[in-house]
GUTOR-342391 format. One record per residue (C-alpha): x, y, z; residue in three letters. Coordinates in steps of 0.02 Angstrom, whole numbers, padded with zeros to 5 digits, always signed. Layout:
// GUTOR-342391
XYZAla ...
END
This chain:
// GUTOR-342391
-00050-00066-01231Unk -00058+00064-01333Unk -00147+00219-01275Unk -00153+00406-01270Unk -00046+00505-01126Unk -00116+00642-01022Unk -00004+00743-00901Unk -00097+00820-00772Unk -00046+00965-00697Unk -00026+00950-00482Unk -00120+01110-00461Unk -00267+01057-00579Unk -00271+00880-00490Unk -00295+00977-00324Unk -00428+01070-00386Unk -00504+00930-00453Unk -00507+00855-00282Unk -00608+00972-00225Unk -00489+01103-00166Unk -00404+00995-00052Unk -00258+01090+00027Unk -00080+01015-00027Unk -00040+01007+00143Unk -00176+00970+00252Unk -00117+00767+00317Unk +00070+00819+00272Unk +00117+00969+00405Unk +00090+00991+00592Unk +00234+00868+00656Unk +00318+00884+00797Unk +00486+00936+00774Unk +00592+00808+00851Unk +00498+00679+00714Unk +00654+00759+00587Unk +00766+00668+00714Unk +00714+00503+00656Unk +00755+00548+00466Unk +00842+00390+00382Unk +01018+00381+00357Unk +01093+00467+00179Unk +01067+00358+00045Unk +00927+00247+00118Unk +00759+00337+00067Unk +00672+00275-00105Unk +00716+00251-00283Unk +00641+00391-00379Unk +00565+00510-00247Unk +00404+00585-00288Unk +00401+00506-00448Unk +00210+00415-00482Unk +00112+00362-00646Unk -00062+00321-00635Unk -00118+00205-00802Unk -00321+00239-00818Unk -00398+00113-00939Unk -00597+00142-00952Unk -00703-00011-00958Unk -00564-00097-00832Unk -00709-00147-00701Unk -00855-00248-00802Unk -01009-00143-00847Unk -00944-00019-00736Unk -00975-00104-00559Unk -00899-00194-00445Unk -00991-00353-00407Unk -00945-00515-00315Unk -00737-00594-00357Unk -00735-00560-00548Unk -00782-00401-00589Unk -00610-00354-00699Unk -00603-00375-00882Unk -00440-00473-00848Unk -00342-00426-01035Unk -00383-00253-00976Unk -00303-00268-00802Unk -00159-00364-00871Unk -00141-00194-01013Unk -00166-00080-00839Unk -00001-00174-00762Unk +00118-00178-00921Unk +00078+00005-00977Unk +00118+00073-00790Unk +00269-00009-00793Unk +00337+00029-00959Unk +00264+00229-00915Unk +00379+00194-00768Unk +00551+00149-00832Unk +00548+00199-01005Unk +00546+00014-01050Unk +00434-00018-01215Unk +00437-00204-01152Unk +00343-00255-00992Unk +00472-00387-00929Unk +00612-00280-00946Unk +00544-00125-00875Unk +00478-00274-00715Unk +00666-00326-00732Unk +00738-00161-00686Unk +00670-00190-00503Unk +00708-00410-00475Unk +00799-00523-00565Unk +00787-00704-00599Unk +00891-00747-00431Unk +00770-00676-00308Unk +00652-00754-00229Unk +00504-00622-00243Unk +00338-00599-00129Unk +00193-00521-00184Unk +00124-00417-00042Unk -00073-00409-00076Unk -00223-00343+00038Unk -00370-00422+00071Unk -00441-00368+00203Unk -00573-00265+00099Unk -00630-00421-00007Unk -00702-00434-00126Unk -00717-00283-00192Unk -00565-00163-00093Unk -00450-00297-00120Unk -00297-00307-00236Unk -00384-00430-00382Unk -00298-00585-00427Unk -00304-00526-00617Unk -00182-00407-00563Unk -00087-00494-00451Unk -00055-00639-00571Unk -00008-00503-00730Unk +00137-00479-00604Unk +00166-00654-00580Unk +00181-00713-00774Unk +00293-00583-00796Unk +00405-00641-00653Unk +00398-00811-00751Unk +00466-00730-00901Unk +00606-00634-00837Unk +00663-00824-00771Unk +00613-00834-00596Unk +00551-00988-00567Unk +00364-01019-00481Unk +00421-01099-00335Unk +00513-00937-00305Unk +00339-00853-00318Unk +00257-00808-00147Unk +00118-00713-00143Unk +00030-00672+00011Unk -00052-00591+00151Unk -00117-00581+00321Unk -00284-00676+00343Unk -00316-00849+00239Unk -00511-00833+00256Unk -00502-00656+00162Unk -00362-00716+00028Unk -00509-00837-00014Unk -00646-00721-00003Unk -00536-00601-00143Unk -00528-00755-00244Unk -00353-00822-00202Unk -00341-00999-00198Unk -00214-01058-00054Unk -00071-01176-00099Unk +00092-01208-00046Unk +00134-01345-00176Unk +00306-01368-00216Unk +00372-01320-00372Unk +00208-01198-00397Unk +00178-01021-00348Unk +00133-01007-00155Unk -00022-00913-00116Unk +00002-00916+00106Unk -00071-00821+00239Unk +00037-00790+00398Unk -00096-00726+00531Unk -00118-00763+00695Unk -00183-00672+00849Unk -00039-00777+00972Unk +00080-00900+00946Unk -00054-01062+00946Unk -00147-00980+00821Unk -00015-00964+00693Unk +00047-01059+00533Unk +00167-01150+00570Unk +00270-01129+00412Unk +00234-00946+00382Unk +00191-00876+00541Unk +00304-00757+00627Unk +00474-00730+00675Unk +00557-00713+00864Unk +00530-00546+00937Unk +00624-00404+00884Unk +00622-00216+00916Unk +00593-00104+00800Unk +00577+00095+00780Unk +00396+00076+00830Unk +00440-00042+00952Unk +00426-00223+00977Unk +00342-00354+00876Unk +00361-00539+00772Unk +00392-00505+00593Unk +00299-00633+00467Unk +00441-00765+00414Unk +00370-00748+00249Unk +00495-00561+00246Unk +00652-00681+00292Unk +00605-00805+00161Unk +00619-00672+00005Unk +00749-00575-00074Unk +00594-00456-00139Unk +00441-00391-00108Unk +00341-00308-00238Unk +00206-00203-00129Unk +00018-00229-00206Unk -00098-00110-00106Unk -00287-00023-00119Unk -00341+00148-00086Unk -00447+00148+00054Unk -00518+00247+00183Unk -00476+00167+00341Unk -00572+00212+00509Unk -00426+00219+00623Unk -00269+00319+00504Unk -00370+00396+00384Unk -00333+00293+00225Unk -00216+00158+00203Unk -00114+00110+00044Unk +00073+00073+00033Unk +00163+00107+00166Unk +00028+00031+00285Unk -00001-00145+00191Unk +00190-00170+00226Unk +00197-00092+00406Unk +00054-00197+00487Unk +00020-00310+00348Unk +00185-00400+00384Unk +00179-00429+00587Unk +00086-00508+00709Unk -00036-00426+00840Unk -00070-00253+00719Unk -00201-00150+00837Unk -00070-00110+00986Unk -00004-00003+00843Unk -00128+00082+00818Unk -00086+00168+00971Unk -00232+00129+01063Unk -00159+00101+01224Unk -00072+00224+01322Unk +00099+00211+01248Unk +00206+00252+01109Unk +00388+00189+01074Unk +00525+00306+01025Unk +00708+00222+01005Unk +00644+00060+01065Unk +00582+00121+01236Unk +00403+00121+01289Unk +00375+00304+01342Unk +00193+00341+01449Unk +00123+00517+01462Unk -00017+00526+01569Unk -00109+00390+01496Unk -00107+00435+01333Unk -00032+00416+01174Unk +00103+00532+01121Unk +00018+00683+01019Unk +00100+00628+00854Unk +00060+00423+00886Unk -00132+00453+00880Unk -00220+00382+00743Unk -00057+00250+00713Unk +00033+00442+00657Unk +00212+00358+00714Unk +00172+00190+00706Unk +00148+00165+00525Unk +00299+00259+00475Unk +00411+00186+00615Unk +00379+00006+00574Unk +00391+00031+00369Unk +00573+00112+00422Unk +00632-00066+00508Unk +00767-00134+00379Unk +00649-00297+00374Unk +00529-00208+00250Unk +00640-00065+00198Unk +00776-00186+00123Unk +00658-00303+00044Unk +00538-00175-00032Unk +00568-00133-00226Unk +00420-00089-00302Unk +00246-00026-00276Unk +00107-00049-00392Unk -00080-00012-00342Unk -00238-00095-00388Unk -00338+00067-00402Unk -00469-00016-00513Unk -00596+00050-00372Unk -00584+00179-00232Unk -00662+00134-00051Unk -00688+00306+00002Unk -00792+00266+00163Unk -00810+00150+00283Unk -00670+00053+00277Unk -00561-00037+00275Unk -00689-00171+00242Unk -00767-00184+00092Unk -00946-00054+00078Unk -01014-00087-00111Unk -01092+00107-00068Unk -00940+00192-00043Unk -00835+00122-00164Unk -00804+00202-00326Unk -00758+00123-00504Unk -00565+00205-00543Unk -00495+00090-00690Unk -00341+00107-00626Unk -00152+00057-00581Unk -00050+00146-00498Unk +00126+00124-00489Unk +00288+00201-00371Unk +00450+00186-00298Unk +00403+00316-00153Unk +00258+00262-00046Unk +00245+00430+00027Unk +00216+00488-00123Unk +00066+00338-00171Unk -00007+00366+00005Unk -00014+00556-00032Unk -00099+00537-00196Unk -00228+00398-00118Unk -00275+00538+00002Unk -00312+00665-00106Unk -00408+00522-00239Unk -00490+00457-00101Unk -00555+00643-00034Unk -00605+00697-00186Unk -00713+00541-00228Unk -00784+00603-00034Unk -00823+00786-00083Unk -00944+00717-00224Unk -01048+00643-00104Unk -01023+00796-00009Unk -00936+00703+00150Unk -00776+00775+00230Unk -00609+00772+00207Unk -00514+00623+00285Unk -00422+00749+00421Unk -00583+00851+00448Unk -00686+00694+00510Unk -00693+00715+00706Unk -00855+00591+00744Unk -00848+00462+00792Unk -00676+00476+00802Unk -00527+00589+00722Unk -00426+00509+00612Unk -00294+00601+00515Unk -00183+00525+00406Unk -00048+00587+00500Unk +00060+00451+00465Unk +00101+00511+00287Unk +00183+00672+00356Unk +00275+00579+00493Unk +00350+00447+00337Unk +00391+00619+00235Unk +00485+00682+00389Unk +00596+00537+00419Unk +00639+00515+00237Unk +00525+00372+00160Unk +00472+00493+00034Unk +00386+00634-00030Unk +00219+00692+00025Unk +00205+00855-00052Unk +00100+00859-00221Unk +00221+01039-00284Unk +00358+00911-00268Unk +00292+00744-00326Unk +00332+00725-00528Unk +00139+00649-00550Unk +00084+00594-00727Unk -00071+00520-00816Unk -00088+00407-00948Unk -00247+00350-01035Unk -00268+00178-01127Unk -00385+00175-01278Unk 
END
């Protein structure tokens, strides 16, 4: 896994990203949102710390096509190097062991909505699974999961719930009659975003490693670490995009003239509020993003013509820092193609990534690039 370190100055990165303003998606918040801040000491470990490992040639032939578009050995090298660079450990097993231990039941939350080319690739996921085995975690205590079984299969995952084997399961159901009987949803509970049902897998695991992908999103601007956990672990997601005439504050439904609360439009409050629920924050240990490709327009479904090869893995314990980096990366690719930055889009609808700023205001992480510790590492 040898390579060369390349430190990237934050200001230089912003210039490379087409002049994206650092505060474009993280400011302009309603003052009252700060009152929702998490209790002291409950924010992420290593706030603002990010490492991107770049391995040229990880995507075969520089083209994302079909399911098997990664060189497995390079994908594994990216995961190993990301873990060692982030933790300072020389051994990737010891590095991952800083986040989970042999007694944990570990969930790996993948994102397969954009399968096959804008989803968490199995080579990335099972590189982590192999390290969990070396820590001493039995296959029976590893659960790879997402919402949609059909999308997981399209992305190259084989669903399985066999005893003694790694579980690869889905939980999605539009209603209780359609949910998986074993892996469906818990009873209704109130969250800071409103009432919902969490996936049963969250009750079965003691730790979650979040494996998001950087994507454009037609409602929330971008989707990444926060949304993969917040909306990827609940039933009936659409209502939390705030496309109905209400919002939720402190568990109470608020109506304002038939429109969403201003700060809740485009999921601006709901993503952050849902992520802040203890059912999520108390389980997530690490965010390890499959950034071998970047879907910079037309998301969240896969669009081949708007997916760029990025040959990277990005690691953080701070989901807000990761998502603000995703926004800069996506806007960088949009600029190269003559497309407007996400926050300047007005048609067919506005869709600023407002949830990133809201999450920062709540203490879920660091959104301001000037306050982040961002580093890039180049593999040989």
